[in-house]
PDB file with SEQRES, HELIX, SHEET and CRYST1 records, atoms N, CA, C and O in Angstrom:
SEQRES   1 A   91  MET GLU ALA LYS ALA TRP ASN VAL GLU ILE SER ILE ALA          
SEQRES   2 A   91  GLU ASP ASP ASP ASP THR VAL THR THR ALA ARG ALA VAL          
SEQRES   3 A   91  LEU SER THR PRO ASN GLY ARG ARG HIS GLU SER VAL GLY          
SEQRES   4 A   91  ARG ALA ARG ARG ASN PRO GLY ASP ARG PRO VAL PRO GLU          
SEQRES   5 A   91  ILE GLY ASP GLU LEU ALA ALA GLY ARG ALA LEU ALA ASP          
SEQRES   6 A   91  LEU ALA SER LYS LEU LEU GLY ASP GLY ALA ASN ASP ILE          
SEQRES   7 A   91  ALA GLN PHE THR GLY PRO ALA SER GLY ARG ALA GLY VAL          
HELIX    1 AA1 PRO A   51  THR A   82  1                                  32    
SHEET    1 AA1 3 VAL A   8  GLU A  14  0                                        
SHEET    2 AA1 3 VAL A  20  SER A  28 -1                                        
SHEET    3 AA1 3 ARG A  34  ARG A  42 -1                                        
CRYST1    1.000    1.000    1.000  90.00  90.00  90.00 P 1           1          
ATOM      1  N   MET A   1      85.374 104.029 123.669  1.00  0.00           N  
ATOM      2  CA  MET A   1      84.517 103.792 124.802  1.00  0.00           C  
ATOM      3  C   MET A   1      83.835 102.433 124.616  1.00  0.00           C  
ATOM      4  O   MET A   1      83.398 102.087 123.519  1.00  0.00           O  
ATOM      5  N   GLU A   2      83.756 101.684 125.698  1.00  0.00           N  
ATOM      6  CA  GLU A   2      83.123 100.368 125.664  1.00  0.00           C  
ATOM      7  C   GLU A   2      81.607 100.518 125.749  1.00  0.00           C  
ATOM      8  O   GLU A   2      81.091 101.229 126.611  1.00  0.00           O  
ATOM      9  N   ALA A   3      80.907  99.847 124.855  1.00  0.00           N  
ATOM     10  CA  ALA A   3      79.444  99.841 124.896  1.00  0.00           C  
ATOM     11  C   ALA A   3      78.975  98.716 125.809  1.00  0.00           C  
ATOM     12  O   ALA A   3      79.528  97.616 125.801  1.00  0.00           O  
ATOM     13  N   LYS A   4      77.953  99.009 126.590  1.00  0.00           N  
ATOM     14  CA  LYS A   4      77.396  98.024 127.509  1.00  0.00           C  
ATOM     15  C   LYS A   4      75.903  97.896 127.245  1.00  0.00           C  
ATOM     16  O   LYS A   4      75.252  98.833 126.782  1.00  0.00           O  
ATOM     17  N   ALA A   5      75.383  96.732 127.545  1.00  0.00           N  
ATOM     18  CA  ALA A   5      73.937  96.508 127.424  1.00  0.00           C  
ATOM     19  C   ALA A   5      73.444  95.833 128.692  1.00  0.00           C  
ATOM     20  O   ALA A   5      73.980  94.809 129.115  1.00  0.00           O  
ATOM     21  N   TRP A   6      72.435  96.409 129.281  1.00  0.00           N  
ATOM     22  CA  TRP A   6      71.757  95.809 130.422  1.00  0.00           C  
ATOM     23  C   TRP A   6      70.351  95.472 129.949  1.00  0.00           C  
ATOM     24  O   TRP A   6      69.707  96.267 129.264  1.00  0.00           O  
ATOM     25  N   ASN A   7      69.896  94.319 130.312  1.00  0.00           N  
ATOM     26  CA  ASN A   7      68.563  93.900 129.912  1.00  0.00           C  
ATOM     27  C   ASN A   7      67.660  93.782 131.125  1.00  0.00           C  
ATOM     28  O   ASN A   7      68.054  93.258 132.168  1.00  0.00           O  
ATOM     29  N   VAL A   8      66.459  94.273 130.970  1.00  0.00           N  
ATOM     30  CA  VAL A   8      65.440  94.161 132.007  1.00  0.00           C  
ATOM     31  C   VAL A   8      64.354  93.244 131.460  1.00  0.00           C  
ATOM     32  O   VAL A   8      63.850  93.446 130.355  1.00  0.00           O  
ATOM     33  N   GLU A   9      64.004  92.243 132.244  1.00  0.00           N  
ATOM     34  CA  GLU A   9      62.912  91.351 131.857  1.00  0.00           C  
ATOM     35  C   GLU A   9      61.686  91.719 132.679  1.00  0.00           C  
ATOM     36  O   GLU A   9      61.747  91.788 133.906  1.00  0.00           O  
ATOM     37  N   ILE A  10      60.575  91.952 131.992  1.00  0.00           N  
ATOM     38  CA  ILE A  10      59.328  92.303 132.662  1.00  0.00           C  
ATOM     39  C   ILE A  10      58.308  91.213 132.375  1.00  0.00           C  
ATOM     40  O   ILE A  10      58.014  90.907 131.219  1.00  0.00           O  
ATOM     41  N   SER A  11      57.779  90.638 133.435  1.00  0.00           N  
ATOM     42  CA  SER A  11      56.692  89.666 133.275  1.00  0.00           C  
ATOM     43  C   SER A  11      55.433  90.279 133.873  1.00  0.00           C  
ATOM     44  O   SER A  11      55.478  90.936 134.913  1.00  0.00           O  
ATOM     45  N   ILE A  12      54.312  90.054 133.200  1.00  0.00           N  
ATOM     46  CA  ILE A  12      53.044  90.670 133.589  1.00  0.00           C  
ATOM     47  C   ILE A  12      51.993  89.579 133.752  1.00  0.00           C  
ATOM     48  O   ILE A  12      51.878  88.681 132.918  1.00  0.00           O  
ATOM     49  N   ALA A  13      51.227  89.671 134.838  1.00  0.00           N  
ATOM     50  CA  ALA A  13      50.163  88.700 135.095  1.00  0.00           C  
ATOM     51  C   ALA A  13      48.952  89.429 135.660  1.00  0.00           C  
ATOM     52  O   ALA A  13      49.081  90.442 136.348  1.00  0.00           O  
ATOM     53  N   GLU A  14      47.778  88.895 135.358  1.00  0.00           N  
ATOM     54  CA  GLU A  14      46.535  89.423 135.915  1.00  0.00           C  
ATOM     55  C   GLU A  14      45.959  88.397 136.874  1.00  0.00           C  
ATOM     56  O   GLU A  14      46.166  87.195 136.713  1.00  0.00           O  
ATOM     57  N   ASP A  15      45.229  88.887 137.879  1.00  0.00           N  
ATOM     58  CA  ASP A  15      44.598  87.963 138.816  1.00  0.00           C  
ATOM     59  C   ASP A  15      43.392  87.297 138.146  1.00  0.00           C  
ATOM     60  O   ASP A  15      43.047  87.622 137.010  1.00  0.00           O  
ATOM     61  N   ASP A  16      42.763  86.375 138.851  1.00  0.00           N  
ATOM     62  CA  ASP A  16      41.650  85.606 138.283  1.00  0.00           C  
ATOM     63  C   ASP A  16      40.442  86.467 137.931  1.00  0.00           C  
ATOM     64  O   ASP A  16      39.676  86.122 137.031  1.00  0.00           O  
ATOM     65  N   ASP A  17      40.268  87.579 138.630  1.00  0.00           N  
ATOM     66  CA  ASP A  17      39.132  88.472 138.366  1.00  0.00           C  
ATOM     67  C   ASP A  17      39.451  89.547 137.331  1.00  0.00           C  
ATOM     68  O   ASP A  17      38.583  90.349 136.988  1.00  0.00           O  
ATOM     69  N   ASP A  18      40.679  89.574 136.832  1.00  0.00           N  
ATOM     70  CA  ASP A  18      41.130  90.615 135.896  1.00  0.00           C  
ATOM     71  C   ASP A  18      40.981  92.020 136.474  1.00  0.00           C  
ATOM     72  O   ASP A  18      40.709  92.971 135.741  1.00  0.00           O  
ATOM     73  N   THR A  19      41.159  92.150 137.795  1.00  0.00           N  
ATOM     74  CA  THR A  19      41.083  93.473 138.404  1.00  0.00           C  
ATOM     75  C   THR A  19      42.450  93.974 138.866  1.00  0.00           C  
ATOM     76  O   THR A  19      42.640  95.180 139.030  1.00  0.00           O  
ATOM     77  N   VAL A  20      43.403  93.066 139.079  1.00  0.00           N  
ATOM     78  CA  VAL A  20      44.746  93.463 139.516  1.00  0.00           C  
ATOM     79  C   VAL A  20      45.774  92.916 138.535  1.00  0.00           C  
ATOM     80  O   VAL A  20      45.799  91.722 138.235  1.00  0.00           O  
ATOM     81  N   THR A  21      46.611  93.807 138.047  1.00  0.00           N  
ATOM     82  CA  THR A  21      47.716  93.431 137.169  1.00  0.00           C  
ATOM     83  C   THR A  21      49.009  93.614 137.954  1.00  0.00           C  
ATOM     84  O   THR A  21      49.213  94.640 138.603  1.00  0.00           O  
ATOM     85  N   THR A  22      49.877  92.611 137.890  1.00  0.00           N  
ATOM     86  CA  THR A  22      51.164  92.662 138.578  1.00  0.00           C  
ATOM     87  C   THR A  22      52.278  92.521 137.557  1.00  0.00           C  
ATOM     88  O   THR A  22      52.263  91.612 136.727  1.00  0.00           O  
ATOM     89  N   ALA A  23      53.242  93.424 137.622  1.00  0.00           N  
ATOM     90  CA  ALA A  23      54.415  93.359 136.746  1.00  0.00           C  
ATOM     91  C   ALA A  23      55.648  93.170 137.613  1.00  0.00           C  
ATOM     92  O   ALA A  23      55.793  93.808 138.655  1.00  0.00           O  
ATOM     93  N   ARG A  24      56.523  92.298 137.178  1.00  0.00           N  
ATOM     94  CA  ARG A  24      57.784  92.040 137.869  1.00  0.00           C  
ATOM     95  C   ARG A  24      58.905  92.383 136.893  1.00  0.00           C  
ATOM     96  O   ARG A  24      58.984  91.822 135.801  1.00  0.00           O  
ATOM     97  N   ALA A  25      59.772  93.313 137.300  1.00  0.00           N  
ATOM     98  CA  ALA A  25      60.913  93.730 136.483  1.00  0.00           C  
ATOM     99  C   ALA A  25      62.188  93.215 137.144  1.00  0.00           C  
ATOM    100  O   ALA A  25      62.420  93.449 138.330  1.00  0.00           O  
ATOM    101  N   VAL A  26      63.008  92.516 136.371  1.00  0.00           N  
ATOM    102  CA  VAL A  26      64.247  91.949 136.898  1.00  0.00           C  
ATOM    103  C   VAL A  26      65.414  92.444 136.051  1.00  0.00           C  
ATOM    104  O   VAL A  26      65.407  92.332 134.825  1.00  0.00           O  
ATOM    105  N   LEU A  27      66.414  92.994 136.735  1.00  0.00           N  
ATOM    106  CA  LEU A  27      67.648  93.456 136.089  1.00  0.00           C  
ATOM    107  C   LEU A  27      68.809  92.706 136.715  1.00  0.00           C  
ATOM    108  O   LEU A  27      68.967  92.692 137.936  1.00  0.00           O  
ATOM    109  N   SER A  28      69.615  92.088 135.877  1.00  0.00           N  
ATOM    110  CA  SER A  28      70.868  91.471 136.319  1.00  0.00           C  
ATOM    111  C   SER A  28      71.986  92.142 135.549  1.00  0.00           C  
ATOM    112  O   SER A  28      72.003  92.121 134.318  1.00  0.00           O  
ATOM    113  N   THR A  29      72.923  92.741 136.278  1.00  0.00           N  
ATOM    114  CA  THR A  29      74.018  93.442 135.620  1.00  0.00           C  
ATOM    115  C   THR A  29      75.201  92.495 135.421  1.00  0.00           C  
ATOM    116  O   THR A  29      75.306  91.483 136.116  1.00  0.00           O  
ATOM    117  N   PRO A  30      76.085  92.811 134.485  1.00  0.00           N  
ATOM    118  CA  PRO A  30      77.246  91.952 134.246  1.00  0.00           C  
ATOM    119  C   PRO A  30      78.152  91.772 135.476  1.00  0.00           C  
ATOM    120  O   PRO A  30      78.858  90.769 135.581  1.00  0.00           O  
ATOM    121  N   ASN A  31      78.133  92.740 136.406  1.00  0.00           N  
ATOM    122  CA  ASN A  31      78.978  92.611 137.591  1.00  0.00           C  
ATOM    123  C   ASN A  31      78.300  91.827 138.719  1.00  0.00           C  
ATOM    124  O   ASN A  31      78.833  91.755 139.826  1.00  0.00           O  
ATOM    125  N   GLY A  32      77.142  91.247 138.450  1.00  0.00           N  
ATOM    126  CA  GLY A  32      76.491  90.367 139.412  1.00  0.00           C  
ATOM    127  C   GLY A  32      75.401  90.998 140.257  1.00  0.00           C  
ATOM    128  O   GLY A  32      74.770  90.306 141.056  1.00  0.00           O  
ATOM    129  N   ARG A  33      75.166  92.274 140.105  1.00  0.00           N  
ATOM    130  CA  ARG A  33      74.063  92.885 140.846  1.00  0.00           C  
ATOM    131  C   ARG A  33      72.741  92.447 140.226  1.00  0.00           C  
ATOM    132  O   ARG A  33      72.609  92.345 139.006  1.00  0.00           O  
ATOM    133  N   ARG A  34      71.780  92.195 141.085  1.00  0.00           N  
ATOM    134  CA  ARG A  34      70.453  91.782 140.613  1.00  0.00           C  
ATOM    135  C   ARG A  34      69.411  92.550 141.404  1.00  0.00           C  
ATOM    136  O   ARG A  34      69.459  92.611 142.633  1.00  0.00           O  
ATOM    137  N   HIS A  35      68.486  93.124 140.691  1.00  0.00           N  
ATOM    138  CA  HIS A  35      67.375  93.826 141.333  1.00  0.00           C  
ATOM    139  C   HIS A  35      66.078  93.274 140.778  1.00  0.00           C  
ATOM    140  O   HIS A  35      65.961  92.978 139.589  1.00  0.00           O  
ATOM    141  N   GLU A  36      65.116  93.145 141.660  1.00  0.00           N  
ATOM    142  CA  GLU A  36      63.776  92.715 141.261  1.00  0.00           C  
ATOM    143  C   GLU A  36      62.801  93.703 141.872  1.00  0.00           C  
ATOM    144  O   GLU A  36      62.868  94.002 143.064  1.00  0.00           O  
ATOM    145  N   SER A  37      61.899  94.206 141.052  1.00  0.00           N  
ATOM    146  CA  SER A  37      60.906  95.172 141.513  1.00  0.00           C  
ATOM    147  C   SER A  37      59.531  94.727 141.044  1.00  0.00           C  
ATOM    148  O   SER A  37      59.391  94.072 140.011  1.00  0.00           O  
ATOM    149  N   VAL A  38      58.527  95.092 141.816  1.00  0.00           N  
ATOM    150  CA  VAL A  38      57.152  94.714 141.504  1.00  0.00           C  
ATOM    151  C   VAL A  38      56.298  95.972 141.458  1.00  0.00           C  
ATOM    152  O   VAL A  38      56.444  96.871 142.286  1.00  0.00           O  
ATOM    153  N   GLY A  39      55.412  96.021 140.482  1.00  0.00           N  
ATOM    154  CA  GLY A  39      54.437  97.104 140.386  1.00  0.00           C  
ATOM    155  C   GLY A  39      53.058  96.516 140.180  1.00  0.00           C  
ATOM    156  O   GLY A  39      52.908  95.477 139.538  1.00  0.00           O  
ATOM    157  N   ARG A  40      52.050  97.180 140.724  1.00  0.00           N  
ATOM    158  CA  ARG A  40      50.684  96.677 140.588  1.00  0.00           C  
ATOM    159  C   ARG A  40      49.770  97.788 140.101  1.00  0.00           C  
ATOM    160  O   ARG A  40      49.995  98.970 140.361  1.00  0.00           O  
ATOM    161  N   ALA A  41      48.736  97.374 139.389  1.00  0.00           N  
ATOM    162  CA  ALA A  41      47.675  98.283 138.967  1.00  0.00           C  
ATOM    163  C   ALA A  41      46.351  97.604 139.277  1.00  0.00           C  
ATOM    164  O   ALA A  41      46.172  96.415 139.010  1.00  0.00           O  
ATOM    165  N   ARG A  42      45.434  98.363 139.838  1.00  0.00           N  
ATOM    166  CA  ARG A  42      44.125  97.819 140.200  1.00  0.00           C  
ATOM    167  C   ARG A  42      43.053  98.549 139.390  1.00  0.00           C  
ATOM    168  O   ARG A  42      42.993  99.779 139.375  1.00  0.00           O  
ATOM    169  N   ARG A  43      42.212  97.765 138.720  1.00  0.00           N  
ATOM    170  CA  ARG A  43      41.121  98.339 137.920  1.00  0.00           C  
ATOM    171  C   ARG A  43      39.920  98.590 138.818  1.00  0.00           C  
ATOM    172  O   ARG A  43      39.529  97.735 139.612  1.00  0.00           O  
ATOM    173  N   ASN A  44      39.352  99.760 138.680  1.00  0.00           N  
ATOM    174  CA  ASN A  44      38.111 100.070 139.369  1.00  0.00           C  
ATOM    175  C   ASN A  44      37.031  99.123 138.844  1.00  0.00           C  
ATOM    176  O   ASN A  44      36.869  99.004 137.629  1.00  0.00           O  
ATOM    177  N   PRO A  45      36.291  98.449 139.717  1.00  0.00           N  
ATOM    178  CA  PRO A  45      35.276  97.494 139.250  1.00  0.00           C  
ATOM    179  C   PRO A  45      34.237  98.108 138.314  1.00  0.00           C  
ATOM    180  O   PRO A  45      33.629  97.397 137.514  1.00  0.00           O  
ATOM    181  N   GLY A  46      34.029  99.412 138.406  1.00  0.00           N  
ATOM    182  CA  GLY A  46      33.064 100.071 137.532  1.00  0.00           C  
ATOM    183  C   GLY A  46      33.597 100.380 136.143  1.00  0.00           C  
ATOM    184  O   GLY A  46      32.825 100.720 135.247  1.00  0.00           O  
ATOM    185  N   ASP A  47      34.902 100.268 135.951  1.00  0.00           N  
ATOM    186  CA  ASP A  47      35.508 100.561 134.649  1.00  0.00           C  
ATOM    187  C   ASP A  47      35.491  99.328 133.768  1.00  0.00           C  
ATOM    188  O   ASP A  47      35.540  98.198 134.254  1.00  0.00           O  
ATOM    189  N   ARG A  48      35.421  99.559 132.478  1.00  0.00           N  
ATOM    190  CA  ARG A  48      35.486  98.407 131.573  1.00  0.00           C  
ATOM    191  C   ARG A  48      36.927  97.913 131.513  1.00  0.00           C  
ATOM    192  O   ARG A  48      37.860  98.707 131.636  1.00  0.00           O  
ATOM    193  N   PRO A  49      37.114  96.617 131.325  1.00  0.00           N  
ATOM    194  CA  PRO A  49      38.483  96.076 131.305  1.00  0.00           C  
ATOM    195  C   PRO A  49      39.227  96.446 130.024  1.00  0.00           C  
ATOM    196  O   PRO A  49      38.772  96.160 128.917  1.00  0.00           O  
ATOM    197  N   VAL A  50      40.369  97.081 130.199  1.00  0.00           N  
ATOM    198  CA  VAL A  50      41.282  97.381 129.092  1.00  0.00           C  
ATOM    199  C   VAL A  50      42.658  96.915 129.581  1.00  0.00           C  
ATOM    200  O   VAL A  50      43.390  97.687 130.200  1.00  0.00           O  
ATOM    201  N   PRO A  51      43.013  95.645 129.303  1.00  0.00           N  
ATOM    202  CA  PRO A  51      44.233  95.063 129.867  1.00  0.00           C  
ATOM    203  C   PRO A  51      45.500  95.873 129.607  1.00  0.00           C  
ATOM    204  O   PRO A  51      46.396  95.891 130.450  1.00  0.00           O  
ATOM    205  N   GLU A  52      45.592  96.541 128.461  1.00  0.00           N  
ATOM    206  CA  GLU A  52      46.798  97.290 128.129  1.00  0.00           C  
ATOM    207  C   GLU A  52      47.079  98.397 129.148  1.00  0.00           C  
ATOM    208  O   GLU A  52      48.235  98.695 129.450  1.00  0.00           O  
ATOM    209  N   ILE A  53      46.014  98.999 129.671  1.00  0.00           N  
ATOM    210  CA  ILE A  53      46.203 100.076 130.645  1.00  0.00           C  
ATOM    211  C   ILE A  53      46.818  99.519 131.926  1.00  0.00           C  
ATOM    212  O   ILE A  53      47.757 100.103 132.467  1.00  0.00           O  
ATOM    213  N   GLY A  54      46.303  98.410 132.407  1.00  0.00           N  
ATOM    214  CA  GLY A  54      46.866  97.780 133.597  1.00  0.00           C  
ATOM    215  C   GLY A  54      48.309  97.360 133.384  1.00  0.00           C  
ATOM    216  O   GLY A  54      49.151  97.513 134.268  1.00  0.00           O  
ATOM    217  N   ASP A  55      48.587  96.821 132.181  1.00  0.00           N  
ATOM    218  CA  ASP A  55      49.961  96.420 131.859  1.00  0.00           C  
ATOM    219  C   ASP A  55      50.907  97.614 131.934  1.00  0.00           C  
ATOM    220  O   ASP A  55      51.981  97.535 132.531  1.00  0.00           O  
ATOM    221  N   GLU A  56      50.490  98.726 131.315  1.00  0.00           N  
ATOM    222  CA  GLU A  56      51.341  99.919 131.282  1.00  0.00           C  
ATOM    223  C   GLU A  56      51.574 100.484 132.681  1.00  0.00           C  
ATOM    224  O   GLU A  56      52.701 100.830 133.035  1.00  0.00           O  
ATOM    225  N   LEU A  57      50.517 100.575 133.470  1.00  0.00           N  
ATOM    226  CA  LEU A  57      50.658 101.132 134.815  1.00  0.00           C  
ATOM    227  C   LEU A  57      51.508 100.229 135.706  1.00  0.00           C  
ATOM    228  O   LEU A  57      52.400 100.712 136.404  1.00  0.00           O  
ATOM    229  N   ALA A  58      51.242  98.935 135.689  1.00  0.00           N  
ATOM    230  CA  ALA A  58      52.002  98.011 136.535  1.00  0.00           C  
ATOM    231  C   ALA A  58      53.474  97.981 136.121  1.00  0.00           C  
ATOM    232  O   ALA A  58      54.357  98.028 136.977  1.00  0.00           O  
ATOM    233  N   ALA A  59      53.744  97.904 134.820  1.00  0.00           N  
ATOM    234  CA  ALA A  59      55.132  97.882 134.346  1.00  0.00           C  
ATOM    235  C   ALA A  59      55.830  99.194 134.665  1.00  0.00           C  
ATOM    236  O   ALA A  59      56.989  99.191 135.080  1.00  0.00           O  
ATOM    237  N   GLY A  60      55.144 100.314 134.476  1.00  0.00           N  
ATOM    238  CA  GLY A  60      55.728 101.610 134.800  1.00  0.00           C  
ATOM    239  C   GLY A  60      56.082 101.723 136.271  1.00  0.00           C  
ATOM    240  O   GLY A  60      57.128 102.273 136.619  1.00  0.00           O  
ATOM    241  N   ARG A  61      55.223 101.210 137.136  1.00  0.00           N  
ATOM    242  CA  ARG A  61      55.496 101.256 138.577  1.00  0.00           C  
ATOM    243  C   ARG A  61      56.663 100.351 138.952  1.00  0.00           C  
ATOM    244  O   ARG A  61      57.480 100.709 139.801  1.00  0.00           O  
ATOM    245  N   ALA A  62      56.744  99.186 138.325  1.00  0.00           N  
ATOM    246  CA  ALA A  62      57.877  98.290 138.589  1.00  0.00           C  
ATOM    247  C   ALA A  62      59.180  98.935 138.126  1.00  0.00           C  
ATOM    248  O   ALA A  62      60.193  98.853 138.820  1.00  0.00           O  
ATOM    249  N   LEU A  63      59.158  99.575 136.958  1.00  0.00           N  
ATOM    250  CA  LEU A  63      60.369 100.233 136.458  1.00  0.00           C  
ATOM    251  C   LEU A  63      60.752 101.447 137.296  1.00  0.00           C  
ATOM    252  O   LEU A  63      61.938 101.721 137.481  1.00  0.00           O  
ATOM    253  N   ALA A  64      59.757 102.180 137.808  1.00  0.00           N  
ATOM    254  CA  ALA A  64      60.051 103.316 138.677  1.00  0.00           C  
ATOM    255  C   ALA A  64      60.751 102.841 139.954  1.00  0.00           C  
ATOM    256  O   ALA A  64      61.693 103.481 140.420  1.00  0.00           O  
ATOM    257  N   ASP A  65      60.296 101.729 140.513  1.00  0.00           N  
ATOM    258  CA  ASP A  65      60.936 101.182 141.703  1.00  0.00           C  
ATOM    259  C   ASP A  65      62.351 100.708 141.372  1.00  0.00           C  
ATOM    260  O   ASP A  65      63.278 100.904 142.157  1.00  0.00           O  
ATOM    261  N   LEU A  66      62.507 100.088 140.211  1.00  0.00           N  
ATOM    262  CA  LEU A  66      63.830  99.638 139.780  1.00  0.00           C  
ATOM    263  C   LEU A  66      64.776 100.831 139.621  1.00  0.00           C  
ATOM    264  O   LEU A  66      65.937 100.769 140.024  1.00  0.00           O  
ATOM    265  N   ALA A  67      64.274 101.907 139.037  1.00  0.00           N  
ATOM    266  CA  ALA A  67      65.088 103.117 138.881  1.00  0.00           C  
ATOM    267  C   ALA A  67      65.528 103.648 140.242  1.00  0.00           C  
ATOM    268  O   ALA A  67      66.673 104.068 140.406  1.00  0.00           O  
ATOM    269  N   SER A  68      64.631 103.631 141.207  1.00  0.00           N  
ATOM    270  CA  SER A  68      64.972 104.091 142.550  1.00  0.00           C  
ATOM    271  C   SER A  68      66.085 103.237 143.162  1.00  0.00           C  
ATOM    272  O   SER A  68      66.993 103.766 143.803  1.00  0.00           O  
ATOM    273  N   LYS A  69      66.019 101.944 142.968  1.00  0.00           N  
ATOM    274  CA  LYS A  69      67.056 101.050 143.493  1.00  0.00           C  
ATOM    275  C   LYS A  69      68.403 101.318 142.825  1.00  0.00           C  
ATOM    276  O   LYS A  69      69.436 101.298 143.494  1.00  0.00           O  
ATOM    277  N   LEU A  70      68.405 101.566 141.524  1.00  0.00           N  
ATOM    278  CA  LEU A  70      69.657 101.856 140.823  1.00  0.00           C  
ATOM    279  C   LEU A  70      70.253 103.182 141.277  1.00  0.00           C  
ATOM    280  O   LEU A  70      71.469 103.292 141.436  1.00  0.00           O  
ATOM    281  N   LEU A  71      69.412 104.185 141.486  1.00  0.00           N  
ATOM    282  CA  LEU A  71      69.902 105.465 142.000  1.00  0.00           C  
ATOM    283  C   LEU A  71      70.496 105.285 143.392  1.00  0.00           C  
ATOM    284  O   LEU A  71      71.501 105.912 143.727  1.00  0.00           O  
ATOM    285  N   GLY A  72      69.883 104.438 144.196  1.00  0.00           N  
ATOM    286  CA  GLY A  72      70.433 104.136 145.523  1.00  0.00           C  
ATOM    287  C   GLY A  72      71.785 103.459 145.431  1.00  0.00           C  
ATOM    288  O   GLY A  72      72.699 103.773 146.194  1.00  0.00           O  
ATOM    289  N   ASP A  73      71.914 102.516 144.481  1.00  0.00           N  
ATOM    290  CA  ASP A  73      73.212 101.868 144.259  1.00  0.00           C  
ATOM    291  C   ASP A  73      74.280 102.898 143.920  1.00  0.00           C  
ATOM    292  O   ASP A  73      75.380 102.877 144.471  1.00  0.00           O  
ATOM    293  N   GLY A  74      73.937 103.795 143.005  1.00  0.00           N  
ATOM    294  CA  GLY A  74      74.898 104.816 142.597  1.00  0.00           C  
ATOM    295  C   GLY A  74      75.304 105.706 143.760  1.00  0.00           C  
ATOM    296  O   GLY A  74      76.485 106.008 143.926  1.00  0.00           O  
ATOM    297  N   ALA A  75      74.335 106.128 144.568  1.00  0.00           N  
ATOM    298  CA  ALA A  75      74.642 106.974 145.721  1.00  0.00           C  
ATOM    299  C   ALA A  75      75.522 106.224 146.723  1.00  0.00           C  
ATOM    300  O   ALA A  75      76.458 106.796 147.281  1.00  0.00           O  
ATOM    301  N   ASN A  76      75.222 104.954 146.948  1.00  0.00           N  
ATOM    302  CA  ASN A  76      76.046 104.156 147.872  1.00  0.00           C  
ATOM    303  C   ASN A  76      77.465 103.985 147.342  1.00  0.00           C  
ATOM    304  O   ASN A  76      78.429 104.064 148.103  1.00  0.00           O  
ATOM    305  N   ASP A  77      77.592 103.752 146.045  1.00  0.00           N  
ATOM    306  CA  ASP A  77      78.919 103.610 145.447  1.00  0.00           C  
ATOM    307  C   ASP A  77      79.725 104.902 145.562  1.00  0.00           C  
ATOM    308  O   ASP A  77      80.918 104.873 145.864  1.00  0.00           O  
ATOM    309  N   ILE A  78      79.067 106.027 145.322  1.00  0.00           N  
ATOM    310  CA  ILE A  78      79.753 107.317 145.456  1.00  0.00           C  
ATOM    311  C   ILE A  78      80.237 107.502 146.886  1.00  0.00           C  
ATOM    312  O   ILE A  78      81.379 107.900 147.117  1.00  0.00           O  
ATOM    313  N   ALA A  79      79.365 107.211 147.844  1.00  0.00           N  
ATOM    314  CA  ALA A  79      79.743 107.362 149.253  1.00  0.00           C  
ATOM    315  C   ALA A  79      80.899 106.442 149.624  1.00  0.00           C  
ATOM    316  O   ALA A  79      81.754 106.808 150.430  1.00  0.00           O  
ATOM    317  N   GLN A  80      80.924 105.268 149.047  1.00  0.00           N  
ATOM    318  CA  GLN A  80      81.992 104.311 149.336  1.00  0.00           C  
ATOM    319  C   GLN A  80      83.346 104.834 148.848  1.00  0.00           C  
ATOM    320  O   GLN A  80      84.371 104.627 149.499  1.00  0.00           O  
ATOM    321  N   PHE A  81      83.340 105.504 147.713  1.00  0.00           N  
ATOM    322  CA  PHE A  81      84.594 105.985 147.141  1.00  0.00           C  
ATOM    323  C   PHE A  81      84.987 107.375 147.613  1.00  0.00           C  
ATOM    324  O   PHE A  81      86.167 107.723 147.571  1.00  0.00           O  
ATOM    325  N   THR A  82      84.034 108.174 148.060  1.00  0.00           N  
ATOM    326  CA  THR A  82      84.343 109.556 148.431  1.00  0.00           C  
ATOM    327  C   THR A  82      84.035 109.877 149.881  1.00  0.00           C  
ATOM    328  O   THR A  82      84.374 110.963 150.351  1.00  0.00           O  
ATOM    329  N   GLY A  83      83.410 108.975 150.591  1.00  0.00           N  
ATOM    330  CA  GLY A  83      82.992 109.242 151.959  1.00  0.00           C  
ATOM    331  C   GLY A  83      81.550 109.717 151.974  1.00  0.00           C  
ATOM    332  O   GLY A  83      80.952 109.920 150.918  1.00  0.00           O  
ATOM    333  N   PRO A  84      80.992 109.894 153.150  1.00  0.00           N  
ATOM    334  CA  PRO A  84      79.589 110.299 153.261  1.00  0.00           C  
ATOM    335  C   PRO A  84      79.329 111.640 152.569  1.00  0.00           C  
ATOM    336  O   PRO A  84      80.175 112.534 152.548  1.00  0.00           O  
ATOM    337  N   ALA A  85      78.135 111.737 152.011  1.00  0.00           N  
ATOM    338  CA  ALA A  85      77.747 112.984 151.331  1.00  0.00           C  
ATOM    339  C   ALA A  85      77.688 114.113 152.357  1.00  0.00           C  
ATOM    340  O   ALA A  85      77.164 113.946 153.458  1.00  0.00           O  
ATOM    341  N   SER A  86      78.227 115.245 151.978  1.00  0.00           N  
ATOM    342  CA  SER A  86      78.211 116.399 152.883  1.00  0.00           C  
ATOM    343  C   SER A  86      77.604 117.589 152.160  1.00  0.00           C  
ATOM    344  O   SER A  86      78.223 118.642 152.005  1.00  0.00           O  
ATOM    345  N   GLY A  87      76.371 117.378 151.726  1.00  0.00           N  
ATOM    346  CA  GLY A  87      75.690 118.475 151.057  1.00  0.00           C  
ATOM    347  C   GLY A  87      76.033 118.618 149.598  1.00  0.00           C  
ATOM    348  O   GLY A  87      75.703 119.630 148.979  1.00  0.00           O  
ATOM    349  N   ARG A  88      76.701 117.611 149.029  1.00  0.00           N  
ATOM    350  CA  ARG A  88      77.054 117.680 147.613  1.00  0.00           C  
ATOM    351  C   ARG A  88      75.801 117.534 146.772  1.00  0.00           C  
ATOM    352  O   ARG A  88      74.922 116.737 147.101  1.00  0.00           O  
ATOM    353  N   ALA A  89      75.709 118.279 145.711  1.00  0.00           N  
ATOM    354  CA  ALA A  89      74.592 118.172 144.780  1.00  0.00           C  
ATOM    355  C   ALA A  89      74.902 117.115 143.731  1.00  0.00           C  
ATOM    356  O   ALA A  89      76.052 116.715 143.549  1.00  0.00           O  
ATOM    357  N   GLY A  90      73.859 116.673 143.051  1.00  0.00           N  
ATOM    358  CA  GLY A  90      74.050 115.772 141.923  1.00  0.00           C  
ATOM    359  C   GLY A  90      73.834 114.321 142.239  1.00  0.00           C  
ATOM    360  O   GLY A  90      73.917 113.486 141.338  1.00  0.00           O  
ATOM    361  N   VAL A  91      73.563 113.981 143.470  1.00  0.00           N  
ATOM    362  CA  VAL A  91      73.312 112.580 143.812  1.00  0.00           C  
ATOM    363  C   VAL A  91      71.861 112.389 144.047  1.00  0.00           C  
ATOM    364  O   VAL A  91      71.426 111.278 144.350  1.00  0.00           O  
TER     365      VAL A  91                                                      
END                                                                             
C-alpha cells in the first residue's frame, strides 16, 4: 500500500486589542485540490487574556470547517462515480 502525507498549514493572528484570534488552515493535496478555512475566537472583555485558549479555539474551528469541506469532496466524488445518493448510508 502506498503511504501518503497531506500537510495542513495553520497560521494564527490576534487583532490589535487581543480580543479576536483568527486561524487560517490551508490544505493542498498532491492532486491539486486546495482548501482554505478560517476560524475565529473572541475573548470576552471581562476575561483575562490567555492567548493559548484563543489559538486552540480558532484553530479547532478552522480545522472543523476544513474537515467539512473534505467530507463534501468525498461525497461529491462518490456521486460522480456512482450517481446521485439514493438513501445510501455511510456518506
